[in-house]
All heavy atoms as an XYZ file, in Angstrom:
884
protein
N     233.532   -120.749    240.621
C     232.878   -120.114    241.735
C     232.349   -121.132    242.691
O     231.806   -122.199    242.265
C     231.670   -119.301    241.212
C     230.857   -118.719    242.267
S     229.490   -117.723    241.641
C     230.321   -116.624    240.617
N     232.409   -120.975    243.988
C     231.990   -121.897    244.983
C     230.477   -121.850    245.082
O     229.865   -120.844    245.362
C     232.607   -121.476    246.353
C     232.274   -122.410    247.454
O     231.680   -123.448    247.238
O     232.542   -122.040    248.628
N     229.851   -123.022    244.811
C     228.393   -123.095    244.761
C     227.820   -122.743    246.098
O     226.761   -122.152    246.225
C     227.987   -124.498    244.409
C     226.482   -124.704    244.290
C     226.074   -126.094    243.945
C     224.568   -126.287    243.892
N     224.161   -127.589    243.537
N     228.482   -123.110    247.159
C     227.943   -122.790    248.518
C     227.895   -121.355    248.851
O     227.000   -120.859    249.467
C     228.774   -123.565    249.576
C     228.579   -125.083    249.497
O     227.487   -125.497    249.015
O     229.523   -125.806    249.837
N     228.935   -120.651    248.373
C     229.039   -119.243    248.691
C     228.147   -118.372    247.746
O     227.524   -117.503    248.134
C     230.459   -118.759    248.645
N     228.234   -118.706    246.473
C     227.475   -117.938    245.470
C     228.050   -116.490    245.348
O     228.885   -116.102    246.135
N     227.609   -115.798    244.356
C     228.090   -114.414    244.185
C     227.598   -113.584    245.338
O     226.373   -113.589    245.616
C     227.517   -113.967    242.865
C     226.651   -115.036    242.370
C     226.744   -116.215    243.325
N     228.388   -112.876    246.047
C     227.898   -112.055    247.176
C     228.846   -110.851    247.349
O     230.005   -111.016    247.596
C     227.898   -112.884    248.417
O     227.460   -112.071    249.510
N     228.297   -109.689    247.181
C     229.031   -108.454    247.354
C     228.233   -107.518    248.204
O     228.224   -106.311    248.032
C     229.276   -107.802    245.965
C     230.032   -108.667    244.931
C     229.953   -107.954    243.602
C     231.428   -108.815    245.357
N     227.501   -108.035    249.173
C     226.624   -107.195    250.016
C     227.288   -105.957    250.545
O     228.370   -106.019    251.045
C     226.061   -108.063    251.156
N     226.630   -104.842    250.327
C     227.072   -103.561    250.781
C     228.061   -102.901    249.816
O     228.447   -101.769    249.999
N     228.455   -103.668    248.779
C     229.406   -103.066    247.823
C     228.665   -102.227    246.846
O     227.542   -102.485    246.431
C     230.099   -104.191    247.103
N     229.271   -101.096    246.431
C     228.655   -100.254    245.402
C     228.705   -101.046    244.043
O     229.643   -101.712    243.791
C     229.469    -98.977    245.345
C     230.782    -99.360    246.044
C     230.504   -100.498    246.910
N     227.614   -100.920    243.291
C     227.588   -101.517    241.975
C     227.191   -100.484    241.008
O     226.298    -99.643    241.291
C     226.738   -102.793    241.965
C     225.399   -102.564    242.622
C     227.446   -103.940    242.622
C     224.589   -103.845    242.676
N     227.804   -100.430    239.799
C     227.669    -99.254    238.930
C     226.975    -99.433    237.572
O     226.450   -100.460    237.324
N     226.952    -98.389    236.517
C     226.356    -98.307    235.110
C     225.443    -97.127    234.986
O     225.533    -96.232    235.768
N     224.591    -97.164    234.084
C     223.639    -96.010    233.890
C     222.235    -96.537    233.706
O     222.012    -97.666    233.186
C     224.083    -95.199    232.631
O     223.872    -96.038    231.464
C     225.440    -94.664    232.741
N     221.216    -95.757    234.055
C     219.852    -96.195    233.862
C     219.496    -96.468    232.431
O     218.554    -97.122    232.109
C     219.061    -95.011    234.375
C     219.959    -94.365    235.386
C     221.300    -94.494    234.790
N     220.318    -96.002    231.451
C     220.018    -96.231    230.069
C     220.536    -97.590    229.598
O     220.263    -97.900    228.403
N     221.156    -98.377    230.397
C     221.637    -99.701    230.011
C     220.397   -100.515    229.576
O     219.331   -100.472    230.133
C     222.262   -100.454    231.168
C     223.669    -99.808    231.516
O     224.163    -99.073    230.721
O     224.134   -100.106    232.638
N     220.652   -101.322    228.476
C     219.572   -102.125    227.898
C     218.909   -103.065    228.927
O     217.679   -103.087    228.981
C     220.094   -102.913    226.698
C     219.099   -103.803    226.015
C     217.961   -102.955    225.422
C     219.792   -104.637    224.933
N     219.642   -103.757    229.704
C     219.080   -104.731    230.648
C     218.171   -104.030    231.669
O     217.163   -104.464    232.021
C     220.170   -105.542    231.358
N     218.713   -102.834    232.151
C     217.934   -101.989    233.045
C     216.653   -101.533    232.459
O     215.569   -101.657    233.031
C     218.784   -100.863    233.578
C     218.033    -99.937    234.490
C     217.865   -100.207    235.825
C     217.481    -98.710    234.006
C     217.180    -99.400    236.641
C     216.783    -97.892    234.868
C     216.620    -98.197    236.137
O     215.876    -97.422    236.968
N     216.713   -100.985    231.247
C     215.537   -100.494    230.558
C     214.479   -101.552    230.364
O     213.300   -101.326    230.579
C     215.908    -99.875    229.193
O     216.829    -98.845    229.363
N     214.883   -102.727    229.952
C     213.926   -103.825    229.806
C     213.290   -104.246    231.081
O     212.060   -104.420    231.109
C     214.623   -105.056    229.174
C     215.089   -104.890    227.739
C     215.940   -106.040    227.244
O     216.342   -106.881    228.036
O     216.194   -106.037    226.051
N     214.064   -104.263    232.185
C     213.505   -104.595    233.469
C     212.481   -103.621    233.952
O     211.425   -103.919    234.430
C     214.620   -104.774    234.511
N     212.801   -102.324    233.757
C     211.899   -101.249    234.221
C     210.656   -101.261    233.354
O     209.550   -101.128    233.853
C     212.622    -99.873    234.136
C     211.625    -98.734    234.408
C     213.713    -99.844    235.213
N     210.775   -101.356    232.040
C     209.655   -101.276    231.149
C     208.662   -102.389    231.407
O     207.511   -102.203    231.352
C     210.080   -101.324    229.696
C     210.769   -100.050    229.255
C     211.342   -100.177    227.898
O     211.168   -101.167    227.215
O     212.066    -99.194    227.440
N     209.143   -103.596    231.704
C     208.262   -104.703    231.915
C     207.901   -105.007    233.382
O     207.181   -105.886    233.626
C     208.907   -105.944    231.301
O     210.046   -106.364    232.092
N     208.541   -104.222    234.228
C     208.346   -104.439    235.704
C     208.741   -105.830    236.072
O     208.240   -106.504    236.966
C     206.893   -104.176    236.143
C     206.428   -102.839    235.925
C     207.138   -101.798    236.735
C     206.546   -100.418    236.502
N     207.467    -99.402    236.458
N     209.740   -106.325    235.396
C     210.311   -107.690    235.676
C     210.543   -108.361    234.341
O     209.842   -108.127    233.410
N     211.596   -109.157    234.283
C     211.895   -109.897    233.098
C     212.418   -111.260    233.358
O     212.891   -111.481    234.472
C     212.844   -109.094    232.131
C     214.327   -109.080    232.657
C     215.191   -110.011    232.293
C     214.718   -108.054    233.510
C     216.490   -110.003    232.716
C     216.030   -108.002    233.965
C     216.925   -108.976    233.549
N     212.323   -112.125    232.392
C     212.877   -113.478    232.600
C     213.846   -113.719    231.486
O     213.667   -113.342    230.359
C     211.736   -114.502    232.534
N     214.957   -114.288    231.830
C     215.967   -114.742    230.827
C     216.466   -116.087    231.210
O     216.296   -116.521    232.352
C     217.111   -113.691    230.767
O     217.776   -113.656    232.031
N     217.061   -116.772    230.297
C     217.576   -118.127    230.573
C     219.053   -118.184    230.273
O     219.552   -117.601    229.278
C     216.815   -119.163    229.693
C     215.372   -119.350    230.134
C     214.742   -120.508    229.393
O     215.332   -121.118    228.568
O     213.592   -120.777    229.735
N     219.743   -118.926    231.080
C     221.184   -119.159    230.922
C     221.286   -120.698    230.912
O     220.786   -121.361    231.828
C     222.020   -118.549    232.080
O     221.832   -117.205    232.090
C     223.490   -118.872    231.864
N     221.989   -121.205    229.921
C     222.110   -122.705    229.841
C     223.516   -123.114    230.247
O     224.498   -122.493    229.930
C     221.825   -123.134    228.340
C     221.770   -124.594    228.235
C     221.187   -125.105    226.903
O     220.614   -124.214    226.208
O     221.349   -126.234    226.600
N     223.551   -124.235    230.957
C     224.815   -124.765    231.398
C     224.939   -126.196    230.719
O     224.243   -127.132    231.100
C     224.810   -124.971    232.938
C     226.133   -125.549    233.433
O     227.059   -125.820    232.686
O     226.209   -125.808    234.623
N     225.832   -126.292    229.698
C     225.877   -127.518    228.933
C     226.416   -128.698    229.811
O     226.333   -129.833    229.381
C     226.830   -127.194    227.824
C     227.608   -125.981    228.280
C     226.698   -125.288    229.240
N     227.035   -128.442    230.978
C     227.637   -129.541    231.728
C     226.562   -130.385    232.454
O     226.934   -131.450    232.948
C     228.615   -128.947    232.775
O     227.939   -128.260    233.760
N     225.386   -129.918    232.446
C     224.313   -130.655    233.158
C     224.153   -130.320    234.635
O     223.219   -130.789    235.233
N     225.040   -129.494    235.185
C     224.846   -129.057    236.565
C     224.092   -127.808    236.530
O     223.745   -127.218    235.534
C     226.249   -128.847    237.190
O     226.923   -127.810    236.468
C     227.134   -130.091    237.238
N     223.765   -127.295    237.724
C     222.987   -126.136    237.882
C     223.589   -124.898    237.151
O     224.794   -124.666    237.335
C     222.753   -125.781    239.356
O     222.040   -124.581    239.493
N     222.805   -124.148    236.434
C     223.271   -122.944    235.766
C     223.151   -121.714    236.739
O     223.434   -120.620    236.261
C     222.532   -122.768    234.464
N     222.611   -121.974    237.888
C     222.364   -120.816    238.827
C     223.625   -120.026    239.160
O     223.581   -118.784    239.062
C     221.618   -121.316    240.090
C     221.543   -120.190    241.154
C     220.259   -121.803    239.734
N     224.710   -120.642    239.545
C     225.928   -119.833    239.949
C     226.408   -118.892    238.811
O     226.682   -117.721    239.070
C     226.972   -120.869    240.305
C     226.203   -122.052    240.684
C     224.998   -122.047    239.811
N     226.467   -119.369    237.611
C     226.967   -118.535    236.487
C     225.951   -117.480    236.172
O     226.334   -116.271    235.921
C     227.220   -119.393    235.234
C     227.757   -118.587    234.075
C     229.023   -117.777    234.401
O     229.904   -118.286    235.127
O     229.134   -116.670    233.927
N     224.649   -117.734    236.152
C     223.661   -116.737    235.900
C     223.672   -115.642    236.950
O     223.505   -114.512    236.634
C     222.291   -117.406    235.751
N     223.763   -116.082    238.195
C     223.876   -115.119    239.316
C     225.041   -114.197    239.201
O     224.952   -113.029    239.366
C     223.829   -115.871    240.700
N     226.216   -114.813    238.911
C     227.444   -114.019    238.758
C     227.316   -113.038    237.577
O     227.740   -111.893    237.661
C     228.639   -114.948    238.517
N     226.660   -113.440    236.488
C     226.443   -112.581    235.359
C     225.518   -111.358    235.731
O     225.819   -110.202    235.363
C     225.841   -113.364    234.180
O     225.573   -112.551    233.117
N     224.491   -111.660    236.498
C     223.590   -110.637    236.959
C     224.310   -109.583    237.857
O     224.148   -108.409    237.707
C     222.393   -111.226    237.648
C     221.206   -110.245    238.053
C     220.671   -109.606    236.782
C     220.133   -111.025    238.786
N     225.107   -110.105    238.768
C     225.867   -109.234    239.632
C     226.818   -108.324    238.809
O     226.909   -107.144    239.066
C     226.726   -110.021    240.693
C     227.751   -109.174    241.368
C     225.799   -110.712    241.696
N     227.428   -108.915    237.797
C     228.347   -108.131    236.909
C     227.573   -107.059    236.194
O     228.083   -105.908    236.065
C     229.052   -109.035    235.912
C     230.227   -109.839    236.548
C     231.063   -110.523    235.536
N     230.306   -111.515    234.743
C     230.169   -112.785    235.071
N     230.768   -113.241    236.189
N     229.497   -113.604    234.282
N     226.360   -107.295    235.787
C     225.498   -106.263    235.156
C     225.309   -105.051    236.056
O     225.455   -103.944    235.644
C     224.163   -106.805    234.692
C     224.242   -107.730    233.472
C     222.838   -108.181    233.097
O     221.851   -107.357    233.223
O     222.712   -109.394    232.653
N     224.935   -105.360    237.302
C     224.726   -104.284    238.257
C     226.014   -103.560    238.654
O     226.092   -102.397    238.890
C     223.991   -104.792    239.512
C     222.482   -104.891    239.258
C     221.956   -106.126    238.963
C     221.649   -103.815    239.384
C     220.564   -106.231    238.757
C     220.272   -103.862    239.164
C     219.725   -105.116    238.863
O     218.394   -105.252    238.665
N     227.173   -104.329    238.668
C     228.435   -103.727    238.975
C     228.844   -102.666    238.005
O     229.539   -101.725    238.330
C     229.537   -104.798    239.009
C     229.552   -105.667    240.261
C     230.611   -106.727    240.223
O     230.914   -107.187    239.118
O     231.109   -107.019    241.273
N     228.365   -102.774    236.775
C     228.701   -101.812    235.707
C     227.971   -100.521    235.818
O     228.272    -99.545    235.234
C     228.439   -102.450    234.322
C     229.352   -103.599    234.004
C     228.941   -104.291    232.762
O     228.052   -103.888    232.020
N     229.645   -105.344    232.388
N     226.947   -100.482    236.703
C     226.199    -99.246    236.955
C     226.840    -98.401    238.061
O     227.547    -98.951    238.868
C     224.759    -99.640    237.417
C     224.068   -100.465    236.314
C     222.727   -100.917    236.775
N     222.054    -99.778    237.280
C     220.710    -99.645    237.223
N     219.997   -100.556    236.651
N     220.135    -98.547    237.637
N     226.530    -97.144    238.110
C     227.062    -96.326    239.126
C     226.010    -95.749    240.041
O     226.348    -94.831    240.855
C     227.973    -95.216    238.525
O     227.131    -94.374    237.712
N     224.791    -96.210    239.973
C     223.678    -95.549    240.687
C     223.021    -96.517    241.658
O     221.827    -96.241    242.109
C     222.625    -95.051    239.656
C     221.991    -96.253    238.915
O     222.573    -97.379    238.849
O     220.874    -96.031    238.359
N     223.709    -97.553    242.157
C     223.059    -98.464    243.050
C     224.063    -99.191    243.934
O     225.253    -99.181    243.651
C     222.277    -99.465    242.280
S     223.102   -100.408    241.059
N     223.568    -99.826    244.966
C     224.361   -100.648    245.867
C     223.650   -101.994    246.115
O     222.426   -102.059    246.079
C     224.662    -99.951    247.234
C     225.492    -98.760    247.065
C     223.369    -99.661    248.025
N     224.465   -102.965    246.393
C     223.946   -104.296    246.713
C     223.586   -104.351    248.206
O     224.407   -104.039    249.008
C     224.975   -105.363    246.376
C     224.549   -106.829    246.628
C     223.389   -107.224    245.781
C     225.746   -107.721    246.341
N     222.336   -104.647    248.445
C     221.889   -104.657    249.861
C     222.157   -106.029    250.492
O     222.629   -106.123    251.576
C     220.353   -104.301    249.984
C     219.876   -104.461    251.400
C     220.150   -102.898    249.420
N     221.850   -107.124    249.714
C     221.995   -108.439    250.248
C     221.978   -109.407    249.076
O     221.395   -109.102    248.018
C     220.926   -108.882    251.239
C     219.561   -108.980    250.626
C     218.640   -109.998    251.264
N     219.121   -111.258    251.601
C     219.186   -112.341    250.789
N     218.867   -112.209    249.575
N     219.636   -113.509    251.284
N     222.595   -110.555    249.249
C     222.567   -111.575    248.238
C     222.796   -112.915    248.889
O     223.496   -113.012    249.953
C     223.598   -111.385    247.113
O     224.891   -111.503    247.599
N     222.362   -114.048    248.256
C     222.572   -115.328    248.813
C     221.554   -116.340    248.334
O     220.494   -115.971    247.749
N     221.847   -117.620    248.670
C     220.862   -118.648    248.285
C     219.645   -118.600    249.255
O     219.813   -118.337    250.395
C     221.559   -120.013    248.327
C     222.450   -120.222    247.134
C     223.812   -120.002    247.180
C     221.837   -120.621    245.915
C     224.566   -120.192    246.040
C     222.611   -120.815    244.764
C     224.001   -120.579    244.849
O     224.740   -120.752    243.745
N     218.471   -118.936    248.685
C     217.260   -118.938    249.464
C     216.903   -120.346    249.909
O     215.973   -120.575    250.677
C     216.106   -118.370    248.617
C     216.259   -116.951    248.251
C     215.042   -116.475    247.375
C     216.422   -116.023    249.429
N     217.653   -121.387    249.382
C     217.341   -122.763    249.708
C     218.673   -123.467    250.099
O     219.822   -122.918    249.949
C     216.651   -123.456    248.541
C     217.590   -123.542    247.321
O     218.575   -122.827    247.243
O     217.269   -124.365    246.442
N     218.550   -124.633    250.571
C     219.737   -125.435    251.017
C     220.436   -126.161    249.867
O     221.599   -126.577    249.994
C     219.334   -126.442    252.090
C     218.773   -125.853    253.383
C     218.330   -126.873    254.337
C     219.815   -124.903    254.037
N     219.741   -126.290    248.761
C     220.343   -127.051    247.654
C     220.962   -126.217    246.551
O     221.464   -126.750    245.574
C     219.266   -127.982    247.047
O     218.203   -127.190    246.503
N     220.990   -124.898    246.687
C     221.585   -123.993    245.712
C     220.877   -123.890    244.447
O     221.402   -123.650    243.386
N     219.522   -124.086    244.493
C     218.700   -123.979    243.285
C     218.007   -122.606    243.108
O     217.591   -122.284    242.059
C     217.576   -125.061    243.321
C     218.141   -126.421    243.474
C     219.049   -126.856    242.352
O     218.697   -126.808    241.175
N     220.265   -127.285    242.663
N     217.967   -121.802    244.167
C     217.345   -120.457    244.104
C     218.278   -119.451    244.833
O     218.569   -119.624    245.983
C     215.953   -120.476    244.789
C     215.377   -119.074    244.623
C     215.070   -121.579    244.176
N     218.696   -118.458    244.048
C     219.593   -117.411    244.568
C     218.927   -116.080    244.383
O     218.172   -115.863    243.431
C     220.905   -117.495    243.821
C     221.899   -116.464    244.202
C     222.872   -116.552    245.164
C     222.136   -115.141    243.662
N     223.600   -115.464    245.320
C     223.200   -114.521    244.297
C     221.475   -114.437    242.622
C     223.621   -113.244    244.006
C     221.932   -113.183    242.312
C     223.013   -112.626    243.037
N     219.189   -115.120    245.298
C     218.531   -113.789    245.138
C     219.473   -112.695    245.551
O     220.482   -112.953    246.221
C     217.249   -113.735    246.007
O     217.627   -113.612    247.374
N     219.148   -111.506    245.124
C     219.888   -110.318    245.600
C     218.898   -109.158    245.562
O     217.912   -109.154    244.822
C     221.077   -109.953    244.785
C     220.913   -109.443    243.439
S     222.508   -108.996    242.664
C     221.948   -108.458    241.075
N     219.154   -108.152    246.450
C     218.357   -106.947    246.471
C     219.369   -105.832    246.218
O     220.404   -105.705    246.839
C     217.778   -106.758    247.902
C     216.989   -105.421    247.976
C     216.787   -107.938    248.203
N     219.007   -104.999    245.254
C     219.806   -103.853    244.818
C     218.965   -102.616    245.024
O     217.806   -102.528    244.664
C     220.179   -103.984    243.324
C     221.049   -102.840    242.895
C     220.911   -105.345    243.101
N     219.616   -101.589    245.638
C     218.945   -100.298    245.927
C     219.593    -99.161    245.259
O     220.813    -99.023    245.239
C     218.888   -100.080    247.403
C     218.128    -98.870    247.832
C     218.090    -98.641    249.346
O     218.280    -99.725    250.055
O     217.906    -97.582    249.793
N     218.773    -98.292    244.627
C     219.259    -97.054    244.063
C     218.481    -95.880    244.694
O     217.661    -96.138    245.611
N     218.674    -94.697    244.233
C     217.941    -93.506    244.747
C     216.502    -93.556    244.371
O     216.169    -93.323    243.208
C     218.654    -92.246    244.234
N     215.687    -93.921    245.277
C     214.242    -93.958    244.999
C     213.739    -95.242    244.312
O     212.586    -95.335    243.886
N     214.512    -96.303    244.256
C     214.082    -97.527    243.673
C     214.771    -98.711    244.297
O     215.798    -98.561    244.927
C     214.253    -97.518    242.155
C     215.699    -97.365    241.690
C     216.369    -96.221    241.432
C     216.643    -98.401    241.524
N     217.628    -96.476    241.056
C     217.846    -97.802    241.048
C     216.638    -99.818    241.623
C     218.999    -98.530    240.771
C     217.798   -100.516    241.287
C     218.944    -99.882    240.871
N     214.214    -99.940    244.115
C     214.843   -101.137    244.544
C     214.540   -102.233    243.507
O     213.436   -102.257    242.915
C     214.302   -101.569    245.947
C     212.843   -101.869    245.920
C     215.111   -102.729    246.505
N     215.504   -103.092    243.291
C     215.300   -104.299    242.437
C     215.483   -105.544    243.306
O     216.487   -105.628    244.000
C     216.325   -104.356    241.259
C     216.015   -103.429    240.103
O     214.948   -102.816    240.142
O     216.824   -103.346    239.179
N     214.528   -106.454    243.173
C     214.652   -107.767    243.855
C     214.874   -108.752    242.739
O     214.059   -108.873    241.809
C     213.399   -108.105    244.627
C     213.510   -109.503    245.246
C     213.198   -107.047    245.720
N     216.026   -109.420    242.754
C     216.449   -110.308    241.658
C     216.403   -111.754    242.161
O     216.968   -112.048    243.250
C     217.823   -109.959    241.140
S     217.999   -108.187    240.760
N     215.843   -112.645    241.358
C     215.861   -114.080    241.726
C     216.367   -114.891    240.541
O     215.897   -114.701    239.410
C     214.421   -114.536    242.066
C     213.940   -113.747    243.322
C     214.345   -116.060    242.342
C     212.541   -114.051    243.740
N     217.271   -115.805    240.821
C     217.789   -116.686    239.793
C     217.506   -118.091    240.343
O     217.857   -118.431    241.462
C     219.336   -116.548    239.574
C     219.845   -117.500    238.520
C     219.635   -115.103    239.158
N     216.802   -118.879    239.491
C     216.486   -120.250    239.947
C     216.727   -121.272    238.831
O     216.736   -120.943    237.651
C     215.041   -120.300    240.365
C     214.003   -120.039    239.309
C     212.588   -119.983    239.899
O     212.376   -119.679    241.050
N     211.631   -120.218    239.054
N     216.951   -122.506    239.320
C     217.166   -123.654    238.416
C     215.899   -124.011    237.713
O     214.839   -124.038    238.348
C     217.694   -124.826    239.235
C     218.064   -125.985    238.371
O     218.385   -125.802    237.155
O     218.148   -127.092    238.857
N     215.976   -124.142    236.383
C     214.778   -124.452    235.581
C     214.621   -126.027    235.400
O     213.764   -126.479    234.656
C     214.779   -123.799    234.256
N     215.495   -126.833    236.066
C     215.473   -128.257    236.020
C     215.677   -128.885    234.611
O     215.352   -130.027    234.398
C     214.104   -128.812    236.539
C     214.000   -128.489    237.999
O     214.956   -128.564    238.768
N     212.770   -128.163    238.471
N     216.262   -128.086    233.674
C     216.563   -128.609    232.389
C     217.929   -128.185    231.893
O     218.206   -128.067    230.730
C     215.502   -128.258    231.369
C     215.358   -126.729    231.179
O     216.097   -125.956    231.875
O     214.524   -126.276    230.404
N     218.797   -127.871    232.862
C     220.128   -127.397    232.541
C     220.207   -125.855    232.291
O     221.213   -125.372    231.899
N     219.070   -125.185    232.448
C     219.011   -123.710    232.312
C     218.631   -123.092    233.692
O     218.211   -123.814    234.626
C     218.056   -123.264    231.210
O     216.706   -123.629    231.661
C     218.338   -123.898    229.874
N     218.734   -121.813    233.711
C     218.282   -121.067    234.877
C     217.347   -119.998    234.385
O     217.376   -119.584    233.220
C     219.437   -120.441    235.647
O     220.076   -119.499    234.824
N     216.475   -119.552    235.305
C     215.574   -118.440    235.000
C     215.882   -117.306    235.912
O     216.059   -117.447    237.046
C     214.122   -118.943    235.211
C     213.102   -117.877    234.882
C     211.708   -118.364    235.113
O     211.447   -119.071    236.078
O     210.839   -118.065    234.254
N     215.926   -116.079    235.309
C     216.261   -114.888    236.075
C     215.032   -113.997    236.027
O     214.553   -113.703    234.950
C     217.500   -114.154    235.498
O     218.605   -115.035    235.552
C     217.799   -112.856    236.258
N     214.669   -113.475    237.194
C     213.487   -112.544    237.252
C     214.042   -111.348    238.038
O     214.658   -111.440    239.078
C     212.322   -113.148    237.971
C     211.717   -114.301    237.195
C     210.591   -114.915    237.973
C     210.037   -116.081    237.200
N     208.953   -116.713    237.947
N     213.621   -110.114    237.577
C     213.968   -108.891    238.252
C     212.706   -108.150    238.472
O     211.963   -107.813    237.531
C     214.980   -108.024    237.472
C     215.232   -106.675    238.166
C     216.291   -108.710    237.232
N     212.362   -107.872    239.760
C     211.190   -107.072    240.065
C     211.624   -105.651    240.518
O     212.419   -105.582    241.437
C     210.395   -107.809    241.194
C     209.695   -109.028    240.611
S     209.817   -110.562    241.526
C     211.512   -110.828    241.842
N     211.194   -104.685    239.803
C     211.560   -103.338    240.094
C     210.415   -102.560    240.748
O     209.263   -102.674    240.345
C     211.951   -102.616    238.761
C     212.388   -101.225    238.888
N     213.676   -100.878    239.258
C     211.676   -100.121    238.744
C     213.740    -99.535    239.289
N     212.480    -99.044    238.997
N     210.739   -101.761    241.757
C     209.742   -100.915    242.393
C     210.374    -99.572    242.699
O     211.483    -99.512    243.264
C     209.220   -101.549    243.699
C     208.120   -100.743    244.376
S     207.415   -101.564    245.834
C     206.178   -102.593    245.072
N     209.657    -98.503    242.370
C     210.148    -97.223    242.713
C     209.293    -96.606    243.825
O     208.295    -97.152    244.261
C     210.316    -96.267    241.511
C     208.946    -95.960    240.815
O     207.897    -96.002    241.526
O     209.021    -95.751    239.632
N     209.671    -95.407    244.275
C     208.943    -94.782    245.407
C     207.447    -94.654    245.193
O     206.635    -94.911    246.057
C     209.626    -93.431    245.755
C     208.787    -92.666    246.817
C     211.050    -93.628    246.293
N     207.087    -94.190    243.964
C     205.648    -93.971    243.693
C     204.837    -95.287    243.737
O     203.703    -95.297    244.187
C     205.502    -93.311    242.322
O     205.960    -94.069    241.276
N     205.480    -96.373    243.242
C     204.774    -97.676    243.324
C     204.629    -98.133    244.777
O     203.658    -98.733    245.165
C     205.572    -98.711    242.555
C     205.570    -98.484    241.051
C     206.546    -99.317    240.291
O     207.664    -99.533    240.766
O     206.116    -99.795    239.218
N     205.648    -97.879    245.591
C     205.612    -98.204    247.016
C     204.490    -97.461    247.666
O     203.636    -98.055    248.404
C     206.947    -97.962    247.633
C     206.977    -98.324    249.104
C     206.915    -97.481    250.132
C     207.109    -99.591    249.680
N     206.989    -98.155    251.338
C     207.140    -99.496    251.079
C     207.263   -100.889    249.103
C     207.238   -100.590    251.913
C     207.438   -101.943    249.961
C     207.406   -101.778    251.328
N     204.391    -96.178    247.364
C     203.339    -95.298    247.991
C     201.938    -95.767    247.592
O     201.039    -95.885    248.426
C     203.541    -93.818    247.566
N     201.849    -96.111    246.295
C     200.540    -96.608    245.790
C     200.131    -97.904    246.444
O     198.969    -98.138    246.755
C     200.564    -96.735    244.297
N     201.079    -98.814    246.647
C     200.766   -100.106    247.308
C     200.340    -99.913    248.755
O     199.504   -100.546    249.263
C     201.881   -101.103    247.159
O     203.026   -100.667    247.927
N     200.993    -98.940    249.419
C     200.599    -98.669    250.779
C     199.229    -98.007    250.886
O     198.392    -98.315    251.773
C     201.642    -97.752    251.514
C     202.945    -98.370    251.804
C     203.911    -97.303    252.433
C     202.769    -99.496    252.803
N     198.876    -97.148    249.920
C     197.571    -96.520    249.858
C     196.497    -97.551    249.665
O     195.430    -97.509    250.254
C     197.463    -95.497    248.691
C     198.267    -94.182    249.044
O     198.600    -93.996    250.224
O     198.579    -93.422    248.111
N     196.773    -98.535    248.757
C     195.845    -99.575    248.473
C     195.526   -100.426    249.691
O     194.458   -100.995    249.863
C     196.356   -100.489    247.331
N     196.515   -100.524    250.605
C     196.290   -101.290    251.868
C     195.725   -100.404    252.954
O     195.518   -100.863    254.070
C     197.663   -101.830    252.345
C     198.251   -102.930    251.430
C     199.658   -103.180    251.878
C     197.446   -104.174    251.461
N     195.488    -99.119    252.654
C     194.960    -98.193    253.667
C     195.993    -97.726    254.615
O     195.720    -97.244    255.715
N     197.326    -97.889    254.314
C     198.402    -97.488    255.148
C     199.122    -96.214    254.690
O     200.058    -95.838    255.356
C     199.447    -98.641    255.289
C     198.846    -99.950    255.792
C     199.872   -101.088    255.636
C     198.330    -99.864    257.190
N     198.691    -95.642    253.623
C     199.321    -94.448    253.089
C     199.021    -93.244    253.909
O     198.135    -93.280    254.762
N     199.743    -92.168    253.631
C     199.585    -90.972    254.456
C     199.032    -89.880    253.732
O     198.515    -89.275    253.043
């Protein structure tokens, strides 16, 4: 995979079921961290990002909104995935020890409404 391009399927439908283990863990914890190790000593971010994209591709209830690197050195990659009434913001970053760290932050409509209410912007 080209490090500069990274995994990117923006606008592409990505599939599976809400019962998938990775999805359930992310929803239950409101975010999870996992590590992927690259024995070659180079950044593990591209492989971890590609693996995460493949997980969402197996689902049938969401689409990829955007994806790409957040920095110039290819150490932090992100994607936003949207489903009916929910969104996942995923970040994969280099852990500086040959591994990468993946975080998924999940928010559904009720959480969004509650956060707006807390700011005094709800209706």
